[in-house]
C-alpha positions, 0 to 999 in steps of 0.5 A: 695349672692354666686354663688355656693353653695357647692352642686353645685360645687362639692360634692367630690372627689378623693385621688390618680392621683392628688396626687401622691407623697403625698398620705401619707402625707395626709392619716397621717394628717387625722389619726391626724385629726381623733384622734384630733376630738375624743379627743374634742369630749370626752371632749365636746358632742357638739363637732363634731365627725369626722369620726364615722366609720373606713376610709381605705385610698384612699377608698371612705370616705377618698376621700370625706374627703380629697376633703372637706379638699383641699376646706377648704384649698383654693386647689380649683383645687386640689379638683376639680380634685377630681370630674367628674367636672374636665374637667371643671377646667383643661383647666382653666390658673391661671388667668382664676381661679382668675375670679372665685376666690370669688365664691370658697373663699366662699365655703371655708368658708362654710366648717366645720372644722372637716367633721363628716363620718358616712356611707360607702358602696361599690358595685363593681365600685360604691360607696355611703358615708354618711356625716354631711354636712351644709344645703344649707341655712348653718344654720344647717347640715343634713346628705347627701349621696355622690355618688362615682365611680371607675376610673382606680382604683380611686375613683372619686365623683359624684357632677354632674349628667350623663346630666351635665357631658356629658355637662362638657366633651363638654364645658370643661372650659366654663362650669363655665363660662356658669354656673357663668352666668346662676347663676348670672341671676337668683340671679338678679330676685330674687333681683329684687323681694327683691326689690318689697318686700322692697319697699312694705315694707317701703312705708306701714311704710312711707305712701306710699313713696318708698326709694332709695337702701342705705335707703333700704339697712339701714333698713335691708330691702336689703342685702349690697351686692346689692351694689356692683357687686363682689359677685352679678356679677350684677349693681343695681339701683333704681330710684324714681320718682314723689316725691318718689311716684314711682320707677323703678330699673335695674340689669345690667351685671357688666361684659357682657359676664362674669358675666351675659348677660340679662339686666333687668328692674322692672317697676311698672304699674298703678295698683301698680304691678311690672313687670320684663323685660329681654333682652341681651342688650349688656351689657347696661342698659334696659331702657324701 
């Protein structure tokens, strides 16, 4: 489970202001990467092709390529500086950045070693770049458009829409915290739904008997990250009742106000129908 996908965080960036004094190094490195990718593609048709179009230094396509390189190299602040999400990151201290370390590390691991850029259209101060990127589920790649605009001579990747950009400018560094809470709370509800399905599957295979969390994880019915809050932001529990013939479950923020605000409780009624209750309980377990 992850808090931010590549698409959520940013679809891309700008080469320029954040790299004054180092652009020539980045450009030469990119050229070397393209040549190496071309050599690999020639030897193996299944290898990523890298750029399949000419790329001008500091242009929209070059900005996109640089953004993903920075993400892959875990230079998250520099990468996000190249997007219209910059106001959400520039106010974060190094210590606050560590709060999102796991989220960003997950993103870095999803970035391909070579980004295949196959299109670039520039219309005035707007541009669109197309590239083969992983789909949200990560099991394949597809051509995706990346929008950019030119600001003070520099191309900026539009990783969020106009409404979100306005919100980011208003909230500043608090935007990421709010986004993470929103994401964790949504995922908590999804996890409780998975518990219902896992318990149902187990009971059907075991004479109507429900199971504790370790048993469901071992059976592959629940993901391992339900056992820790490090990636989910929530602590989950399953309580077995009446000789394992009934059960309830809870999801509670690991750090109230940072990883989530709502506490959840899953209960099964007399007809066997699952009901989820949510409440801002100050970070405490929701028992009723």
